[in-house]
C-alpha positions in Angstrom: 18.3 -17.9 -25.6 15.4 -16.3 -27.5 15.6 -12.6 -28.1 11.8 -12.1 -27.5 11.2 -8.4 -26.7 10.3 -7.2 -23.2 8.3 -4.0 -23.0 9.7 -1.2 -20.9 7.6 -0.2 -17.9 7.5 3.2 -16.2 5.8 3.9 -12.9 5.3 7.5 -11.9 7.4 9.0 -10.4 10.3 7.2 -12.0 12.6 8.0 -9.1 15.4 5.7 -7.8 13.0 3.6 -5.8 10.6 2.9 -8.7 13.6 2.3 -11.0 14.8 -0.3 -8.5 11.3 -1.8 -8.4 11.1 -2.2 -12.1 14.6 -3.5 -12.4 13.6 -6.4 -10.2 10.0 -7.0 -11.3 10.0 -6.2 -15.0 13.6 -5.5 -16.2 13.7 -4.0 -19.7 16.8 -5.9 -20.5 15.3 -9.3 -19.6 15.6 -12.0 -22.2 13.0 -14.7 -22.0 14.6 -18.2 -21.8 14.4 -20.9 -24.5 11.3 -22.9 -23.6 11.8 -26.4 -22.3 10.5 -29.3 -24.4 7.6 -29.7 -21.9 6.7 -28.2 -18.5 5.0 -30.0 -15.6 3.3 -26.6 -14.9 2.8 -23.4 -16.8 1.6 -20.6 -14.5 0.0 -17.5 -16.0 0.3 -14.6 -13.6 3.0 -13.8 -11.0 0.9 -12.4 -8.2 0.8 -14.2 -4.8 -1.0 -17.3 -6.1 1.2 -17.7 -9.2 4.5 -17.1 -7.3 3.6 -19.6 -4.6 2.6 -22.2 -7.2 5.8 -21.7 -9.2 8.2 -21.6 -6.3 6.6 -24.5 -4.5 6.4 -26.8 -7.5 9.9 -26.0 -8.7 11.2 -26.7 -5.1 9.7 -30.2 -5.4 11.6 -30.8 -8.7 8.9 -29.9 -11.2 9.8 -28.1 -14.4 7.8 -24.8 -14.2 7.3 -21.8 -16.4 5.9 -18.5 -15.0 4.4 -15.9 -17.2 3.9 -12.2 -16.2 2.9 -9.3 -18.5 3.3 -6.5 -16.0 5.1 -6.5 -12.6 6.1 -9.6 -10.7 4.5 -9.6 -7.2 1.1 -8.7 -8.5 -1.3 -6.3 -6.7 -0.1 -7.2 -3.2 3.4 -5.9 -3.6 2.8 -3.2 -6.1 -0.6 -1.6 -5.6 -2.2 -3.4 -2.6 -1.1 -4.7 0.7 2.5 -3.3 0.8 2.0 0.3 -0.3 -1.4 0.7 1.4 -0.1 -0.5 4.8 3.0 1.8 4.5 0.6 4.7 3.9 -1.6 3.6 6.8 1.4 3.3 9.1 2.3 6.9 8.4 -1.3 8.0 9.0 -1.4 6.1 12.3 1.4 8.4 13.5 -0.9 11.3 13.0 -3.7 9.5 14.8 -1.3 9.0 17.8 -0.6 12.7 17.8 -4.3 13.6 17.7 -4.8 11.4 20.7 -1.7 12.3 22.6 -3.4 14.8 24.8 -5.4 12.1 26.7 -2.2 10.6 27.8 -0.9 13.8 29.2 1.4 14.6 26.3 1.0 18.1 24.9 1.7 18.3 21.1 2.2 21.5 19.3 -0.7 22.5 17.0 1.7 23.2 14.1 2.4 19.4 13.4 2.8 19.1 9.7 2.5 16.1 7.4 5.1 16.0 4.6 3.0 14.0 2.1 5.8 13.7 -0.5 8.0 12.2 2.2 5.2 9.8 3.2 4.9 8.6 -0.4 8.7 8.4 -0.8 8.9 6.2 2.2 6.3 3.9 0.7 8.2 3.7 -2.6 11.4 3.0 -0.7 9.9 0.2 1.4 8.2 -1.4 -1.6 11.4 -1.4 -3.7 13.4 -2.6 -0.8 11.4 -5.8 -0.4 10.7 -6.4 -4.1 13.8 -8.5 -4.7 12.0 -11.4 -3.0 9.6 -11.5 -6.0 12.1 -10.6 -8.6 12.5 -12.2 -12.0 16.2 -12.8 -11.2 15.4 -14.7 -8.0 12.8 -16.9 -9.6 14.9 -17.7 -12.6 18.3 -18.1 -11.2 17.8 -19.2 -7.6 14.5 -21.0 -7.6 14.8 -22.7 -11.0 11.7 -21.3 -12.6 11.7 -20.3 -16.3 10.3 -16.7 -16.2 8.7 -15.3 -19.3 7.7 -11.6 -19.5 4.8 -11.0 -21.8 1.1 -11.7 -22.2 0.2 -15.4 -22.1 -2.7 -17.0 -24.0 -3.8 -20.6 -24.5 -3.4 -21.9 -28.0 -4.4 -25.5 -27.4 -5.1 -27.9 -24.6 -1.4 -28.2 -23.9 0.2 -25.0 -25.2 0.5 -21.4 -24.1 1.9 -18.7 -26.3 3.9 -15.8 -24.8 6.1 -13.2 -26.6 6.1 -15.3 -29.8 7.2 -18.5 -28.1 5.1 -21.6 -27.5 5.3 -23.4 -24.1 4.1 -27.0 -23.9 2.6 -28.1 -20.6 1.2 -31.1 -18.8 -1.0 -28.9 -16.6 -1.5 -25.2 -16.4 -2.5 -22.7 -13.7 -4.4 -19.4 -14.2 -3.4 -16.8 -11.6 -4.0 -13.6 -13.4 -5.8 -11.9 -10.5 -8.3 -9.0 -10.7 -8.3 -5.3 -11.3 -10.2 -2.3 -10.1 -13.8 -2.2 -11.4 -14.6 0.7 -13.7 -18.2 1.8 -12.8 -20.4 3.2 -15.6 -20.8 6.7 -14.3 -21.3 9.4 -17.0 -18.3 11.7 -17.2 -16.1 9.6 -15.0 -13.7 8.5 -17.8 -13.4 12.0 -19.2 -12.9 13.7 -15.8 -10.3 11.2 -14.6 -10.0 9.3 -11.4 -7.7 7.1 -9.3 -8.0 3.5 -8.1 -5.8 1.4 -5.8 -3.7 0.8 -8.9 -2.9 4.5 -9.4 -3.3 6.2 -6.1 0.2 5.2 -4.9 1.7 7.2 -7.8 0.7 10.5 -6.1 3.4 12.8 -5.0 1.2 15.7 -3.9 -1.7 15.5 -1.4 -5.1 16.2 -2.9 -6.6 18.9 -0.7 -10.2 17.7 -1.4 -10.6 14.0 -2.0 -13.7 11.9 -2.7 -13.8 8.2 -2.4 -16.5 6.2 -4.0 -17.2 3.0 -2.2 -17.0 2.2 1.5 -15.7 -1.3 1.5 -12.4 -2.3 3.0 -10.1 -0.6 0.5 -12.2 2.6 0.4 -12.4 2.9 4.1 -8.7 2.3 4.7 -7.8 4.9 2.1 -10.4 7.4 3.4 -9.0 7.3 7.0 -5.4 7.4 5.8 -5.8 10.4 3.6 -7.9 12.2 6.2 -5.2 11.8 8.8 -2.6 12.9 6.2 -4.4 16.1 5.7 -6.9 15.8 2.9 -10.6 16.8 3.4 -12.3 13.5 2.6 -15.9 12.7 1.6 -16.8 9.0 1.5 -19.7 8.1 -0.8 -21.4 4.7 -0.5 -24.5 3.2 -2.0 -25.6 1.4 1.2 -26.8 2.7 4.6 -23.6 1.9 6.5 -19.9 1.7 5.7 -18.2 -1.8 5.7 -21.7 -3.3 5.4 -20.2 -6.8 4.8 -18.6 -6.7 8.3 -20.2 -7.4 11.7 -22.7 -4.7 12.3 -21.4 -3.8 15.7 -17.9 -3.7 14.5 -18.7 -1.5 11.5 -20.5 0.9 13.7 -17.4 1.5 15.8 -15.4 2.3 12.8 -18.1 4.5 11.4 -18.3 6.6 14.6 -14.5 6.9 14.5 -14.7 8.3 11.0 -17.3 10.9 12.0 -15.1 12.0 14.9 -12.1 12.3 12.7 -13.9 14.6 10.3 -14.6 12.3 7.3 -17.8 13.4 5.6 -20.1 10.3 5.0 -22.6 10.4 2.2 -24.6 7.1 2.6 -27.4 5.6 0.6 -26.4 7.6 -2.4 -26.3 7.0 -6.2 -23.7 8.8 -8.3 -25.4 10.4 -11.2 -22.5 12.0 -13.1 -19.1 13.6 -12.8 -17.8 16.7 -14.6 -14.7 18.8 -14.6 -15.0 22.6 -13.9 -12.6 25.4 -13.1 -13.6 25.0 -9.4 -12.6 21.3 -9.5 -14.3 18.0 -10.2 -18.0 17.9 -9.3 -19.7 14.7 -8.3 -23.5 14.9 -8.7 -25.5 12.3 -6.7 -28.9 11.4 -5.3 -29.2 10.7 -1.6 -32.5 9.6 -0.2 -34.4 11.2 -3.1 -32.6 14.5 -3.0 -30.1 15.7 -5.5 -26.8 17.1 -4.2 -23.2 17.6 -5.3 -19.7 17.8 -3.9 -16.7 19.6 -5.4 -13.3 17.9 -5.0 -9.8 18.0 -6.5 -9.4 14.2 -6.9 -11.4 11.0 -6.5 -10.7 7.4 -5.8 -13.0 4.8 -7.2 -13.2 1.7 -4.9 -16.3 0.0 -6.2 -15.2 -3.7 -6.4 -12.9 -5.9 -8.5 -13.1 -7.3 -12.0 -11.3 -10.6 -12.8 -8.6 -10.5 -15.5 -10.0 -13.0 -17.9 -9.5 -11.1 -21.1 -6.9 -12.1 -23.6 -6.3 -15.6 -22.3 -8.3 -17.3 -25.1 -10.1 -19.4 -22.5 -12.9 -20.3 -24.9 -10.5 -22.3 -27.1 -9.6 -24.6 -24.3 -13.0 -25.1 -22.7 -12.4 -23.0 -19.6 -15.7 -21.5 -18.5 -15.7 -18.1 -16.9 -17.8 -15.0 -16.1 -16.6 -11.4 -16.6 -17.8 -10.6 -13.1 -17.2 -13.9 -11.1 -14.1 -14.9 -12.9 -12.9 -18.4 -13.9 -15.2 -21.2 -12.7 -13.5 -23.8 -10.5 -14.6 -26.8 -8.4 -13.6 -27.3 -4.8 -10.2 -28.7 -6.0 -9.5 -25.4 -7.9 -9.8 -27.3 -11.2 -11.5 -25.5 -14.1 -13.9 -27.0 -16.6 -10.8 -28.1 -18.4 -9.3 -30.9 -16.2 -5.8 -30.0 -17.2 -6.1 -26.4 -16.2 -6.4 -25.1 -12.6 -6.8 -21.6 -11.2 -6.0 -19.8 -7.9 -6.3 -16.4 -6.3 -8.5 -13.4 -7.2 -9.2 -14.8 -10.7 -11.5 -17.4 -9.2 -12.0 -17.0 -5.5 -14.6 -15.1 -3.4 -12.0 -14.2 -0.7 -9.6 -11.9 -2.5 -6.8 -11.8 0.0 -3.1 -12.5 -0.3 -3.1 -15.1 2.4 -6.1 -16.8 0.8 -4.3 -16.9 -2.5 -1.2 -18.3 -0.7 -3.0 -21.3 0.7 -5.1 -21.9 -2.4 -1.8 -22.1 -4.3 -0.6 -24.8 -1.9 -3.8 -26.7 -2.8 -3.1 -26.4 -6.5 0.5 -27.7 -6.1 -0.8 -30.8 -4.3 -3.7 -31.4 -6.7 -1.7 -30.8 -9.9 1.5 -32.7 -9.1 0.4 -35.5 -6.8 -3.2 -36.3 -7.9 -4.4 -34.8 -4.7 -8.0 -34.0 -3.8 -7.3 -31.1 -1.4 -10.3 -28.8 -1.1 -10.6 -25.1 -1.0 -13.7 -25.4 1.3 -11.5 -27.0 3.9 -9.6 -23.8 4.5 -10.4 -21.5 7.4 -9.7 -18.0 6.1 -9.4 -15.0 8.4 -9.3 -11.5 7.2 -8.7 -8.0 8.5 -9.7 -4.5 7.5 -6.8 -2.2 8.4 -8.7 0.9 9.6 -8.1 2.3 13.0 -9.4 0.4 14.9 -9.0 -2.7 12.8 -11.7 -5.3 12.2 -10.6 -8.9 12.0 -12.9 -11.8 11.3 -12.9 -15.5 10.9 -15.6 -18.1 10.3 -19.3 -17.3 10.4 -20.9 -14.2 11.9 -24.3 -13.8 13.5 -26.1 -12.9 10.3 -24.7 -15.8 8.4 -25.5 -18.2 11.2 -29.1 -17.0 11.2 -29.3 -17.3 7.4 -28.1 -20.8 7.4 -30.2 -21.9 10.4 -27.2 -22.6 12.6 -27.8 -22.2 16.3 -25.0 -20.4 18.1 -24.1 -19.0 21.5 -22.1 -15.7 21.4 -19.7 -14.5 24.0 -18.8 -10.8 23.9 -16.0 -9.2 25.8 -15.9 -5.4 25.4 -12.4 -3.9 25.7 -13.9 -1.6 28.4 -13.5 -4.7 30.6 -9.9 -5.4 29.6 -7.3 -3.6 31.7 -4.6 -3.3 29.0 -7.1 -1.8 26.5 -8.2 0.7 29.2 -4.5 1.6 29.9 -3.9 2.0 26.1 -7.0 4.2 25.7 -8.3 1.7 23.2 -11.4 0.5 25.0 -14.1 1.0 22.3 -13.6 -2.4 20.6 -14.5 -6.0 21.6 -13.9 -9.7 21.1 -17.0 -11.6 19.9 -16.8 -15.4 19.6 -19.5 -17.6 18.3 -19.7 -21.3 19.3 -22.0 -24.1 18.3 -25.0 -23.9 20.7 -24.5 -26.1 23.7 -20.8 -26.7 23.1 -17.5 -24.9 23.0 -16.8 -25.5 19.3 -15.8 -22.2 17.8 -17.6 -21.4 14.6 -16.5 -17.8 14.1 -15.2 -14.6 15.7 -14.9 -10.9 15.2 -12.3 -8.6 16.9 -12.3 -4.8 16.9 -9.0 -3.5 18.2 -6.0 -1.5 17.0 -4.2 -4.7 16.3 -7.1 -7.1 15.7 -5.3 -8.6 12.7 -2.6 -9.9 15.0 -5.1 -11.2 17.6 -7.4 -13.2 15.3 -4.8 -15.9 14.6 -5.2 -17.4 18.0 -8.9 -18.1 17.3 -8.1 -19.3 13.8 -5.6 -21.7 15.2 -8.2 -23.0 17.6 -10.8 -23.5 14.9 -8.4 -25.3 12.5 -7.2 -27.6 15.3 -10.6 -28.1 16.8 -9.6 -26.5 20.1 -12.7 -25.4 22.0 -13.3 -22.1 23.7 -13.1 -23.8 27.1 -9.5 -24.9 26.3 -8.6 -21.3 25.5 -9.8 -20.3 29.0 -7.3 -22.7 30.5 -4.4 -21.2 28.5 -2.4 -18.6 30.5 -2.2 -15.3 28.7 0.3 -12.6 29.8 -1.2 -9.8 31.9 -1.8 -7.1 30.9 -2.5 -7.7 27.2 -5.4 -7.0 25.0 -5.4 -10.6 23.9 -6.5 -11.5 27.4 -10.0 -10.6 26.1 -9.9 -13.9 24.2 -9.2 -15.9 27.4 -12.0 -13.9 29.2 -14.4 -15.1 26.5 -13.4 -18.6 27.4 -14.1 -17.9 31.0 -17.5 -16.6 30.0 -18.2 -19.9 28.3 -17.1 -22.0 31.2 -19.4 -20.1 33.5 -22.3 -21.2 31.4 -21.4 -24.8 32.3 -22.3 -24.0 36.0 -26.0 -24.8 35.6 -28.3 -24.6 38.6 -28.1 -28.3 38.9 -24.2 -28.3 38.9 -24.2 -25.4 41.4 -26.5 -27.3 43.7 -24.3 -30.4 43.6 -21.3 -28.3 44.3 -22.9 -26.6 47.3 -24.0 -29.9 48.7 -20.4 -31.1 48.3 -19.0 -28.0 50.1 -21.6 -28.5 52.9 -20.7 -32.2 53.3 -16.9 -31.4 53.5 -17.1 -28.8 56.2 
């Protein structure tokens, strides 16, 4: 065994939960193994894509090396899906309390949020599930050689990590992405949070600004507002969540306004400075200069691919510092021996997208497969309250591509369970190819839209038409019954005047 050194990592606060997390995901006493003579696959990056590639390939009998310089599990476990949804779950309890009165439940006005307890719960949950992605599990149970350290290509068939050289037949780049650092004067000196540091908080910021109203920015804005912060959300465009369905984004925006989130739209941040009164953000909004004073800010202005330090130029892997590594539809880079998967190369930066891209990489690297990324049907969800879930094309994309569609919209104000639940502001919107029931896309706005969208995704993947969904019995009362109602709406369009006339003639003849 090589005695290559593993750097010690500390995550604030270094309590029992974060100590447990680090002991699983980057143990300071870890000794990198002696490299095998040659690996079928060397995977750089142990986020969702890298973990799936490594585990899947090793399970098929391949000799696999997995390299990670920071924490196993990547963004999803450590600074993304898991901690953010834990925070959101606590904030939804507050939302339930705010809305309790309309259900006839009187709640005392002195309800208090223990922010430190909320964050402690998040750390406990994160640490509790981290063993699944642990160094020990991958090395000792799954048969993957795990190397902690920074990996870089040194030739077309070698990677160097922690002073050791790994020889490979093929390699996979899965180094992910990080929070973008916008060039705003004074930002670096003043200090700010991103999704990578916000979960280190132990005290609630009384006044919080969030720059960027995409999915991450909006999720955090609502969560912190419900947990007691005064929140101002600044965005460069005219509407929050402007990449989502317009009608869906409007529902969430109106919810934010009702909940007391201050929206500053169509603004440009000019500079940031630290004063005795707090951090001051100066901005221009529709030609007028203004400012806001806050205690802390979160920057959520996009993602940057982690391409630095890999020495990609030396092995002919083309990349862009904004777009990431260039791949073809088979997830093969410009070096045919090197593949990539996940946030480092994909437009859809979701854990589930990285998961299924990794499966494509396994097939294409080990079995000379020609599986294509474009063949995947990828749903996604923004976990605000209500949630927005989407799959396939939307109305704007269909129009831009010249695709004729028919759209069936079922508002939850027509769905009994949604009315009962007091959640009747959302809708199910399904787009089909014009003149048929072939589903091309859908958007759902509901408290659990992410759980509901899979039925439509399943139908799309298996070429099940909207008419078939109408003939599928759904339990009553459920909010998912809205999807069946959309199928009924499609079937009613088949009753053309001609068909109705024939049917009426038939009824008259059979009397």
